[in-house]
MDTraj code that builds the backbone (N, CA, C; nanometers):
import mdtraj as md
import numpy as np

residues = "MET ASP ILE ASN LEU SER GLU ILE LYS LEU GLU PRO ASN PHE GLN SER ILE MET ARG GLU LYS ILE SER ASP GLU GLU TYR PHE SER PRO LYS TYR SER ASP TYR ILE SER ASN SER ARG LEU LYS LEU ILE ASN PRO ASP GLN GLY GLY CYS PRO SER GLN TYR LYS ILE GLY PHE THR GLY GLU THR THR THR SER LEU ALA ILE GLY ARG".split()
xyz = np.array([
    [1.1531, -1.6284, -1.2806],
    [1.2794, -1.4998, -1.3676],
    [1.2710, -1.4345, -1.1831],
    [1.3682, -1.4464, -1.1207],
    [1.3877, -1.3909, -0.9985],
    [1.3716, -1.2578, -0.9837],
    [1.3166, -1.1968, -0.9220],
    [1.3433, -1.0245, -0.8763],
    [1.4292, -1.0045, -0.7518],
    [1.5715, -0.8946, -0.7984],
    [1.6145, -0.8543, -0.7206],
    [1.5646, -0.6921, -0.6573],
    [1.5611, -0.7315, -0.5648],
    [1.4786, -0.5308, -0.5352],
    [1.6158, -0.4365, -0.4814],
    [1.7363, -0.4899, -0.4799],
    [1.8091, -0.4052, -0.5085],
    [1.8752, -0.3806, -0.5805],
    [1.7800, -0.3847, -0.7212],
    [1.8350, -0.3473, -0.8373],
    [1.7040, -0.2376, -0.8940],
    [1.6568, -0.2443, -0.8263],
    [1.4750, -0.1696, -0.8348],
    [1.5428, 0.0512, -0.7715],
    [1.5405, 0.0911, -0.8617],
    [1.5048, 0.2400, -0.7884],
    [1.4303, 0.3075, -0.8423],
    [1.3304, 0.3674, -0.7161],
    [1.2523, 0.4376, -0.7414],
    [1.2578, 0.5729, -0.6918],
    [1.1887, 0.6498, -0.7898],
    [1.1953, 0.7876, -0.7631],
    [1.0811, 0.9086, -0.7999],
    [1.0302, 0.9674, -0.6577],
    [0.9027, 1.0105, -0.6457],
    [0.9069, 1.1227, -0.7406],
    [0.7672, 1.1075, -0.7875],
    [0.7320, 1.2664, -0.8689],
    [0.6937, 1.3683, -0.8109],
    [0.6838, 1.4383, -0.7608],
    [0.6941, 1.5953, -0.6516],
    [0.6024, 1.6147, -0.6564],
    [0.5739, 1.6256, -0.8283],
    [0.4839, 1.7173, -0.9097],
    [0.3546, 1.6377, -0.8869],
    [0.3443, 1.4951, -0.8978],
    [0.1960, 1.4246, -0.8534],
    [0.1395, 1.3870, -0.6736],
    [0.2239, 1.4754, -0.5773],
    [0.1724, 1.4537, -0.4382],
    [0.1338, 1.5585, -0.3887],
    [0.0040, 1.5543, -0.3358],
    [-0.0921, 1.6162, -0.2693],
    [-0.1383, 1.5430, -0.1870],
    [-0.1998, 1.6145, -0.0806],
    [-0.1924, 1.6276, 0.0550],
    [-0.3167, 1.7093, 0.0712],
    [-0.3798, 1.6190, 0.0920],
    [-0.5572, 1.6542, 0.1538],
    [-0.6828, 1.5962, 0.2314],
    [-0.7195, 1.7179, 0.3414],
    [-0.8526, 1.5741, 0.4253],
    [-0.9338, 1.5741, 0.3587],
    [-0.9757, 1.4054, 0.3561],
    [-1.0534, 1.3778, 0.3128],
    [-1.1039, 1.2619, 0.4387],
    [-1.2167, 1.2512, 0.4417],
    [-1.3134, 1.1646, 0.5391],
    [-1.2988, 1.0216, 0.4507],
    [-1.3254, 0.9094, 0.5820],
    [-1.3117, 0.7435, 0.5642],
    [-1.3555, 0.7417, 0.3872],
    [-1.4752, 0.7451, 0.4282],
    [-1.5492, 0.7680, 0.3468],
    [-1.5045, 0.7591, 0.1924],
    [-1.4924, 0.8730, 0.1799],
    [-1.3776, 0.9223, 0.0468],
    [-1.2680, 0.8241, 0.0301],
    [-1.2046, 0.8380, 0.1429],
    [-1.0620, 0.7858, 0.0642],
    [-1.0965, 0.6202, 0.0705],
    [-1.1920, 0.5282, 0.0669],
    [-1.2002, 0.4677, 0.0681],
    [-1.2878, 0.3698, -0.0703],
    [-1.3553, 0.4861, -0.1066],
    [-1.3670, 0.5023, -0.2299],
    [-1.3280, 0.4794, -0.3320],
    [-1.4192, 0.4280, -0.4656],
    [-1.3498, 0.3884, -0.5628],
    [-1.3028, 0.4762, -0.6108],
    [-1.2830, 0.6296, -0.5861],
    [-1.1918, 0.7367, -0.5869],
    [-1.0846, 0.7454, -0.5846],
    [-1.0686, 0.6870, -0.5235],
    [-0.9111, 0.6569, -0.4583],
    [-0.8268, 0.5552, -0.4794],
    [-0.8908, 0.4478, -0.5324],
    [-0.8589, 0.2984, -0.4993],
    [-0.7241, 0.2767, -0.6612],
    [-0.7337, 0.3409, -0.7009],
    [-0.5823, 0.3605, -0.8011],
    [-0.4602, 0.4329, -0.7159],
    [-0.4586, 0.4786, -0.5736],
    [-0.3574, 0.5542, -0.5611],
    [-0.3098, 0.4168, -0.4255],
    [-0.2024, 0.4546, -0.4185],
    [-0.1290, 0.3575, -0.2968],
    [-0.0944, 0.4441, -0.1943],
    [-0.1142, 0.3335, -0.0799],
    [-0.1860, 0.3845, 0.0515],
    [-0.0534, 0.3250, 0.1408],
    [0.0059, 0.4139, 0.2385],
    [0.1274, 0.3385, 0.3269],
    [0.0770, 0.2199, 0.3833],
    [-0.0357, 0.1594, 0.4075],
    [-0.0578, 0.0477, 0.4493],
    [-0.0910, -0.0451, 0.3268],
    [-0.0478, -0.0056, 0.2078],
    [-0.0777, -0.0963, 0.1042],
    [0.0559, -0.1248, 0.0479],
    [0.2334, 0.0027, 0.0793],
    [0.3268, 0.0115, 0.0664],
    [0.4093, -0.1325, 0.1793],
    [0.3044, -0.1566, 0.2525],
    [0.3279, -0.2557, 0.3326],
    [0.3708, -0.3678, 0.2964],
    [0.2871, -0.3864, 0.2097],
    [0.2746, -0.5327, 0.1205],
    [0.4111, -0.5642, 0.0371],
    [0.4758, -0.4448, 0.0259],
    [0.5896, -0.5385, -0.0568],
    [0.7353, -0.5007, 0.0296],
    [0.6581, -0.4337, 0.1304],
    [0.8182, -0.4169, 0.2061],
    [0.8356, -0.5519, 0.2443],
    [1.0066, -0.6377, 0.2689],
    [1.0406, -0.7405, 0.2403],
    [1.0434, -0.7508, 0.4367],
    [1.0538, -0.6233, 0.4877],
    [1.0619, -0.6088, 0.6267],
    [0.9707, -0.6098, 0.6971],
    [0.8265, -0.6497, 0.6651],
    [0.7291, -0.6351, 0.7239],
    [0.6563, -0.7449, 0.6199],
    [0.7407, -0.8511, 0.6041],
    [0.6814, -0.9788, 0.5357],
    [0.6166, -0.9545, 0.3828],
    [0.6456, -0.8597, 0.3173],
    [0.5895, -0.8348, 0.1748],
    [0.6794, -0.9137, 0.1283],
    [0.6268, -0.8852, -0.0144],
    [0.6543, -0.9359, -0.1460],
    [0.6115, -0.8635, -0.2423],
    [0.6707, -0.8512, -0.3775],
    [0.5840, -0.8051, -0.5168],
    [0.5084, -0.8606, -0.5508],
    [0.4461, -1.0337, -0.5071],
    [0.3167, -1.1355, -0.5640],
    [0.2417, -1.0333, -0.4496],
    [0.2771, -1.0488, -0.3049],
    [0.1728, -0.9638, -0.2187],
    [0.0773, -0.8267, -0.2984],
    [0.2079, -0.7596, -0.3657],
    [0.1127, -0.6406, -0.3538],
    [0.0435, -0.6330, -0.4927],
    [0.1244, -0.7857, -0.5484],
    [0.0668, -0.7174, -0.6684],
    [-0.1243, -0.8105, -0.6326],
    [-0.1884, -0.8699, -0.5588],
    [-0.2764, -0.9216, -0.5155],
    [-0.3031, -0.8217, -0.4430],
    [-0.2977, -0.7731, -0.3633],
    [-0.3170, -0.6658, -0.2480],
    [-0.4269, -0.7178, -0.1516],
    [-0.4834, -0.6492, -0.0668],
    [-0.5684, -0.6845, 0.0455],
    [-0.6056, -0.7874, 0.0268],
    [-0.6461, -0.8743, 0.1067],
    [-0.7180, -1.0427, 0.0933],
    [-0.8521, -1.0323, 0.1952],
    [-0.8649, -0.8909, 0.2748],
    [-1.0033, -0.9168, 0.3593],
    [-0.9389, -0.9863, 0.4893],
    [-0.8401, -1.0643, 0.5252],
    [-0.8195, -1.1032, 0.6284],
    [-0.7932, -0.9989, 0.7346],
    [-0.8313, -1.0036, 0.8729],
    [-0.7669, -0.9282, 0.9637],
    [-0.6258, -0.9235, 1.0647],
    [-0.5685, -0.7792, 0.9657],
    [-0.4171, -0.7924, 1.0937],
    [-0.4438, -0.7155, 1.2607],
    [-0.3619, -0.7314, 1.2532],
    [-0.3449, -0.6937, 1.4334],
    [-0.4260, -0.5411, 1.4757],
    [-0.3768, -0.4832, 1.3676],
    [-0.4263, -0.3365, 1.3883],
    [-0.5533, -0.3434, 1.3900],
    [-0.6428, -0.4096, 1.3178],
    [-0.7725, -0.4061, 1.3189],
    [-0.8149, -0.4860, 1.3890],
    [-0.7222, -0.6004, 1.4818],
    [-0.8149, -0.6905, 1.5870],
    [-0.8315, -0.5810, 1.7225],
    [-0.7356, -0.5201, 1.6748],
    [-0.7177, -0.4275, 1.9132],
    [-0.8275, -0.3332, 1.8178],
    [-0.8717, -0.2881, 1.7505],
    [-1.0148, -0.1862, 1.6978],
    [-1.0161, -0.2279, 1.7511],
    [-1.1083, -0.3796, 1.7561],
    [-1.2221, -0.4175, 1.8352],
    [-1.3104, -0.3812, 1.9320],
])
top = md.Topology()
chain = top.add_chain()
for i, resn in enumerate(residues, 1):
    res = top.add_residue(resn, chain, resSeq=i)
    for name in ("N", "CA", "C"):
        top.add_atom(name, md.element.get_by_symbol(name[0]), res)
traj = md.Trajectory(xyz[None], top)
Protein backbone atom coordinates (compact mmCIF):
# COMPACT_ATOMS: atom_id res chain seq x y z
CA MET A 1 0.00 0.00 0.00
CA ASP A 2 1.46 3.34 -1.06
CA ILE A 3 0.95 6.40 1.07
CA ASN A 4 0.45 9.70 -0.72
CA LEU A 5 1.59 12.36 1.76
CA SER A 6 -0.16 15.09 -0.22
CA GLU A 7 -3.49 13.48 0.71
CA ILE A 8 -2.79 13.74 4.45
CA LYS A 9 -4.11 16.87 6.14
CA LEU A 10 -2.94 17.73 9.64
CA GLU A 11 -4.58 20.21 11.94
CA PRO A 12 -2.99 21.09 15.30
CA ASN A 13 -4.97 20.84 18.50
CA PHE A 14 -4.07 24.24 19.96
CA GLN A 15 -5.56 23.34 23.33
CA SER A 16 -2.93 20.60 23.72
CA ILE A 17 0.05 22.90 23.10
CA MET A 18 2.06 24.12 26.06
CA ARG A 19 5.41 25.82 26.38
CA GLU A 20 7.56 25.15 29.42
CA LYS A 21 11.16 25.68 30.51
CA ILE A 22 12.59 22.29 31.46
CA SER A 23 16.08 20.87 31.88
CA ASP A 24 17.64 18.52 29.32
CA GLU A 25 17.49 15.77 31.93
CA GLU A 26 13.72 16.14 32.23
CA TYR A 27 13.22 16.60 28.47
CA PHE A 28 14.97 13.30 27.68
CA SER A 29 13.30 11.45 30.56
CA PRO A 30 10.44 8.94 30.18
CA LYS A 31 8.01 11.72 31.17
CA TYR A 32 8.31 13.26 27.69
CA SER A 33 9.02 10.12 25.65
CA ASP A 34 5.61 10.28 23.90
CA TYR A 35 5.95 13.94 22.93
CA ILE A 36 6.90 14.92 19.39
CA SER A 37 9.98 17.13 19.09
CA ASN A 38 11.21 19.11 16.10
CA SER A 39 14.10 16.65 15.90
CA ARG A 40 11.68 13.75 15.60
CA LEU A 41 9.59 15.54 12.96
CA LYS A 42 12.57 15.55 10.59
CA LEU A 43 12.29 11.75 10.50
CA ILE A 44 9.03 12.10 8.55
CA ASN A 45 10.01 15.15 6.47
CA PRO A 46 10.95 14.04 2.93
CA ASP A 47 12.90 17.30 2.42
CA GLN A 48 15.23 16.12 5.20
CA GLY A 49 15.49 12.53 3.97
CA GLY A 50 12.66 11.28 6.20
CA CYS A 51 9.68 9.04 5.52
CA PRO A 52 6.80 7.48 7.50
CA SER A 53 8.75 4.26 8.17
CA GLN A 54 11.72 6.19 9.61
CA TYR A 55 9.36 8.11 11.87
CA LYS A 56 7.83 4.88 13.17
CA ILE A 57 11.28 3.40 13.87
CA GLY A 58 12.46 6.56 15.61
CA PHE A 59 16.05 7.48 16.35
CA THR A 60 18.51 4.64 16.00
CA GLY A 61 21.38 6.15 17.97
CA GLU A 62 23.52 6.90 14.95
CA THR A 63 25.43 10.18 15.14
CA THR A 64 23.98 13.10 13.22
CA THR A 65 26.03 15.95 11.78
CA SER A 66 24.88 18.28 14.56
CA LEU A 67 26.05 15.83 17.21
CA ALA A 68 29.38 15.24 15.46
CA ILE A 69 30.08 18.98 15.38
CA GLY A 70 29.40 19.21 19.11
CA ARG A 71 32.17 16.76 20.02
